[in-house]
C-alpha positions in Angstrom: 101.1 92.9 93.2 104.4 92.3 95.0 103.5 91.2 98.7 105.8 93.6 100.2 104.7 96.6 98.0 101.0 97.2 98.8 98.8 99.4 96.5 99.1 103.1 97.3 95.4 103.1 97.8 95.5 100.9 100.9 96.6 101.9 104.3 100.0 100.1 104.3 100.6 101.7 100.7 99.7 105.1 102.0 101.7 104.7 105.1 104.7 103.8 103.0 104.0 106.7 100.4 103.7 109.3 103.2 106.8 108.1 104.9 108.7 108.4 101.8 107.5 111.8 101.1 108.3 112.9 104.6 112.1 111.8 103.8 112.0 109.3 106.7 113.5 105.9 107.0 111.4 103.0 108.7 114.0 103.1 111.6 113.5 106.9 112.2 109.7 106.4 112.2 110.1 103.5 114.6 112.1 105.5 117.0 109.6 108.2 116.9 106.7 105.8 117.7 109.0 103.8 120.5 108.7 100.6 118.2 111.4 98.3 116.5 112.1 99.1 112.8 110.7 95.5 111.9 107.4 96.7 113.2 107.2 99.5 110.7 108.3 97.3 107.9 105.3 94.8 109.0 102.8 97.6 109.1 103.8 98.9 105.6 103.6 95.4 104.2 100.1 95.0 105.6 101.2 92.2 108.1 100.5 94.1 111.2 97.6 96.1 112.3 97.8 99.7 113.1 96.1 100.8 116.5 94.0 104.1 116.3 96.7 105.9 118.6 99.4 104.8 116.0 97.4 106.0 113.1 97.0 109.5 114.7 100.7 109.4 115.6 101.7 108.5 112.1 99.5 111.1 110.6 101.1 113.6 112.8 104.7 112.6 112.0 103.9 112.5 108.3 101.9 115.7 108.2 98.9 114.2 106.5 95.4 113.6 107.8 94.5 110.2 109.5 91.4 110.2 107.2 93.8 110.3 104.1 95.9 107.5 105.5 92.9 105.4 106.2 91.5 105.9 102.7 88.5 108.0 103.8 89.7 111.0 101.8 89.9 110.1 98.3 92.8 111.9 96.4 92.6 110.9 92.7 95.8 112.5 92.0 98.0 110.8 94.8 100.8 109.9 92.4 100.9 113.3 91.0 100.7 114.9 94.5 103.5 112.6 95.6 105.8 113.5 92.9 105.2 117.4 93.4 106.0 116.9 97.0 109.2 115.3 96.2 110.1 117.9 93.7 109.3 120.6 96.3 111.6 119.0 98.8 114.5 119.2 96.1 113.6 122.8 95.2 114.0 123.6 98.9 117.5 122.7 98.8 118.4 124.9 95.8 120.4 128.1 96.1 118.0 131.2 95.4 119.5 131.9 92.0 119.1 128.3 91.0 115.5 128.3 92.2 114.8 131.3 90.0 116.1 129.4 87.0 113.8 126.5 87.8 110.9 128.9 88.1 111.7 130.5 84.8 112.1 127.0 83.1 108.5 126.2 84.5 107.1 129.2 83.2 108.4 128.5 79.7 107.1 124.9 79.9 103.8 126.0 80.9 103.6 128.7 78.3 104.7 126.3 75.5 102.1 123.8 76.7 99.3 126.3 76.7 100.3 127.5 73.3 100.3 123.9 71.9 96.6 123.5 73.1 95.4 126.7 71.8 94.7 128.0 75.2 
């Protein structure tokens, strides 16, 4: 494992994942917390401990639970959930008519998949 890219199941990994899902830079998060950007980098690399107050603030900023960040809430589909959130962020920026096209495509893909499995 790369020293600067901790496992997503760890606190530093979940903090990085949550920040990326929130669409925030380390600098933006640092400003929100009243820290310097390198402090956020150190936290995400696992080289700096996070105080309880910081954990609560980060959970609020990222709109996730502190329990999930700390690994107390197991989410077996973390990677899938992250991909869905990133896709949802992209979908939110589409024009209504383009969003309708994507929804029709998803319906077609789901129906084709269900037909292939014999559902």
